[in-house]
C-alpha positions as CSV (number, residue, x, y, z in Angstrom):
1,M,1.4,-76.9,-3.7
2,V,2.2,-73.4,-4.8
3,R,0.2,-70.6,-3.2
4,G,-1.4,-68.2,-5.7
5,K,-0.9,-64.5,-5.6
6,T,-3.6,-62.7,-3.8
7,Q,-5.4,-60.0,-5.8
8,M,-5.5,-56.6,-4.0
9,K,-9.2,-56.0,-4.1
10,R,-12.1,-56.3,-1.7
11,I,-13.1,-59.9,-0.9
12,E,-16.7,-60.3,-1.9
13,N,-17.5,-63.4,0.3
14,A,-18.3,-62.2,3.8
15,A,-17.0,-65.3,5.6
16,S,-13.7,-65.3,3.6
17,R,-13.3,-61.6,4.3
18,Q,-13.8,-62.1,8.0
19,V,-11.3,-65.0,8.2
20,T,-8.7,-63.0,6.2
21,F,-9.2,-60.0,8.5
22,S,-8.6,-62.1,11.6
23,K,-5.5,-63.7,10.2
24,R,-3.9,-60.5,8.9
25,R,-4.9,-58.6,12.0
26,N,-3.1,-61.0,14.2
27,G,-0.1,-61.0,11.9
28,L,0.0,-57.2,11.9
29,L,-0.2,-57.0,15.7
30,K,2.6,-59.6,16.0
31,K,4.8,-57.7,13.5
32,A,4.2,-54.5,15.5
33,F,5.2,-56.2,18.7
34,E,8.4,-57.7,17.1
35,L,9.4,-54.3,15.7
36,S,9.1,-52.6,19.1
37,V,11.1,-55.3,20.8
38,L,13.8,-55.9,18.2
39,C,14.4,-52.3,17.2
40,D,13.4,-50.5,20.4
41,A,10.9,-48.4,18.4
42,E,7.9,-46.7,19.7
43,V,5.0,-48.3,17.9
44,A,1.3,-47.6,18.1
45,L,-1.2,-49.6,16.0
46,I,-5.0,-48.9,15.8
47,I,-7.3,-51.2,13.8
48,F,-11.1,-50.9,13.4
49,S,-12.9,-54.0,12.1
50,P,-15.6,-53.7,9.4
51,R,-18.1,-53.9,12.3
52,G,-16.4,-51.1,14.2
53,K,-14.6,-53.2,16.8
54,L,-11.3,-51.7,18.0
55,Y,-8.0,-53.5,18.1
56,E,-4.9,-51.7,19.3
57,F,-1.3,-52.2,20.2
58,S,1.2,-49.8,21.8
59,S,4.7,-50.3,23.0
60,S,4.2,-47.5,25.5
61,C,1.3,-45.3,26.3
62,M,-1.1,-44.9,23.3
63,S,-2.2,-41.4,24.2
64,K,1.4,-40.2,24.6
65,T,2.4,-41.7,21.2
66,I,-0.6,-40.1,19.5
67,E,0.3,-36.7,21.2
68,R,3.9,-37.1,20.0
69,Y,2.7,-37.8,16.5
70,Q,0.3,-34.8,16.4
71,K,3.1,-32.5,17.7
72,R,5.5,-33.8,15.1
73,S,3.0,-33.4,12.3
74,K,2.3,-29.8,13.4
75,D,6.0,-29.0,13.5
76,Q,6.5,-30.4,10.0
77,G,3.6,-28.4,8.7
78,L,5.0,-25.2,10.1
79,N,8.5,-26.0,8.7
80,G,6.9,-26.6,5.3
81,K,5.1,-23.2,5.4
82,S,8.4,-21.5,6.5
83,E,10.3,-23.1,3.6
84,G,7.6,-22.0,1.2
85,T,7.7,-18.4,2.6
86,N,11.5,-18.3,2.3
87,Q,11.3,-19.5,-1.3
88,H,8.8,-16.8,-2.1
89,V,10.9,-14.1,-0.4
90,K,14.0,-15.4,-2.4
91,E,12.1,-15.2,-5.7
92,D,10.9,-11.6,-4.9
93,T,14.4,-10.6,-4.0
94,Q,15.8,-11.9,-7.3
95,S,13.0,-10.2,-9.2
96,L,13.7,-6.9,-7.5
97,E,17.5,-7.3,-8.2
98,K,16.8,-7.8,-11.9
99,K,14.5,-4.7,-12.0
100,L,17.1,-2.6,-10.2
101,E,19.8,-3.7,-12.6
102,L,17.6,-2.8,-15.6
103,L,16.9,0.6,-14.0
104,E,20.6,1.2,-13.5
105,V,21.4,0.3,-17.1
106,S,18.6,2.7,-18.3
107,K,19.9,5.5,-16.1
108,R,23.4,5.1,-17.5
109,K,22.1,5.2,-21.1
110,L,20.1,8.4,-20.3
111,L,23.3,9.9,-18.9
112,G,25.2,9.0,-22.2
113,D,27.2,6.1,-20.8
114,G,27.3,2.6,-22.2
115,L,25.9,3.5,-25.6
116,E,28.7,2.0,-27.7
117,L,27.0,-1.4,-28.1
118,C,23.5,-0.1,-28.5
119,P,21.8,-0.6,-31.9
120,I,20.2,2.3,-33.8
121,D,16.7,1.4,-32.7
122,E,17.6,1.5,-29.0
123,L,19.5,4.8,-29.5
124,Q,16.4,6.2,-31.2
125,Q,14.3,5.1,-28.2
126,V,16.7,6.8,-25.8
127,E,16.6,10.0,-27.8
128,N,12.8,10.0,-27.9
129,Q,12.6,9.5,-24.2
130,L,15.0,12.4,-23.6
131,E,12.9,14.7,-25.9
132,R,9.7,13.8,-24.0
133,S,11.5,14.5,-20.7
134,L,12.7,17.8,-22.0
135,T,9.3,18.8,-23.1
136,K,7.8,18.0,-19.7
137,I,10.6,19.8,-17.9
138,R,10.2,22.9,-20.0
139,A,6.4,22.9,-19.7
140,R,6.7,22.7,-15.9
141,K,9.4,25.5,-15.9
142,N,7.1,27.8,-18.0
143,Q,4.2,27.0,-15.7
144,L,6.3,28.1,-12.7
145,F,7.3,31.3,-14.6
146,R,3.7,32.1,-15.3
147,E,2.8,31.6,-11.7
148,Q,5.6,33.8,-10.5
149,I,4.6,36.5,-13.0
150,E,1.0,36.4,-11.7
151,Q,2.3,36.7,-8.2
152,L,4.4,39.7,-9.1
153,R,1.5,41.4,-10.8
154,E,-0.6,40.9,-7.7
155,Q,2.1,42.4,-5.6
156,E,2.4,45.3,-8.0
157,K,-1.3,45.9,-7.8
158,F,-1.2,45.8,-4.1
159,Q,1.8,48.2,-3.9
160,L,0.1,50.7,-6.2
161,E,-3.1,50.6,-4.1
162,E,-1.0,51.1,-0.9
163,N,0.9,53.9,-2.6
164,A,-2.4,55.6,-3.6
165,K,-3.7,55.3,0.0
166,L,-0.5,56.8,1.4
167,R,-0.5,59.7,-1.1
168,A,-4.2,60.4,-0.2
169,K,-3.3,60.5,3.5
170,C,-0.5,62.9,2.8
171,G,-2.7,65.1,0.6
172,L,-0.7,64.4,-2.5
173,P,-2.4,63.9,-5.9
174,P,-2.6,60.3,-7.2
175,L,-0.1,59.2,-9.8
176,H,-1.4,58.6,-13.3
177,P,1.3,56.9,-15.4
178,S,1.1,57.6,-19.1
179,S,-0.2,55.0,-21.5
180,K,3.4,54.7,-22.8
181,Q,4.7,53.9,-19.4
182,R,2.0,51.4,-18.8
183,E,2.8,49.6,-22.1
184,V,6.5,49.5,-21.1
185,N,5.6,48.0,-17.7
186,R,3.3,45.4,-19.3
187,R,6.0,44.4,-21.8
188,S,8.5,44.1,-19.1
189,L,6.3,41.5,-17.3
190,D,5.6,39.4,-20.4
191,V,7.8,36.4,-21.0
192,E,8.2,34.5,-24.2
193,T,7.2,30.9,-23.4
194,E,7.1,29.2,-26.9
195,L,9.5,26.3,-27.2
196,F,11.2,24.7,-30.2
197,I,13.1,21.5,-30.2
198,G,15.4,20.9,-33.1
199,P,18.2,22.5,-35.1
200,P,18.1,26.4,-35.4
201,K,16.3,27.9,-38.3
202,R,18.5,29.3,-41.0
């Protein structure tokens, strides 16, 4: 008589379920013992019955086998995390290398190198970028000029006051520069700061 294939689902009949548990438990314990003897393997088997009864088999000390298993699981977990971290670092490195390469290409284009294969749109973008940079540079330069002029004016004012004090101590009359001389001095300190980018006017 051919034995039918057992369906892998919970046995509803309690008596049949208990009989099946006893038979398969014994078979499993026997297989674990045979594996440990034939293959010299360290085997530990723990079974809890539906009622909570414990059945176990160990080819050596059960606690040592469990401790060895826990240590091995912990090591594998750490190795997995390390591999994940290494992969993340590798991806970041590749991304930074690509960004650095793009920056180098952009720098060369701003210096006028490697423009032979650039289309007109890209050349226009480079030109616009250069014009914006020139505008910012000249604005900063004019700001520094204005600050220096203000400092020189403050120094001139201070020197004139010191000169007046010294002349008063020496009993000399104060200097009163003419309006024409003051106008010349004022013009000499003024600086033209208007900028124009483009071809010269005809």
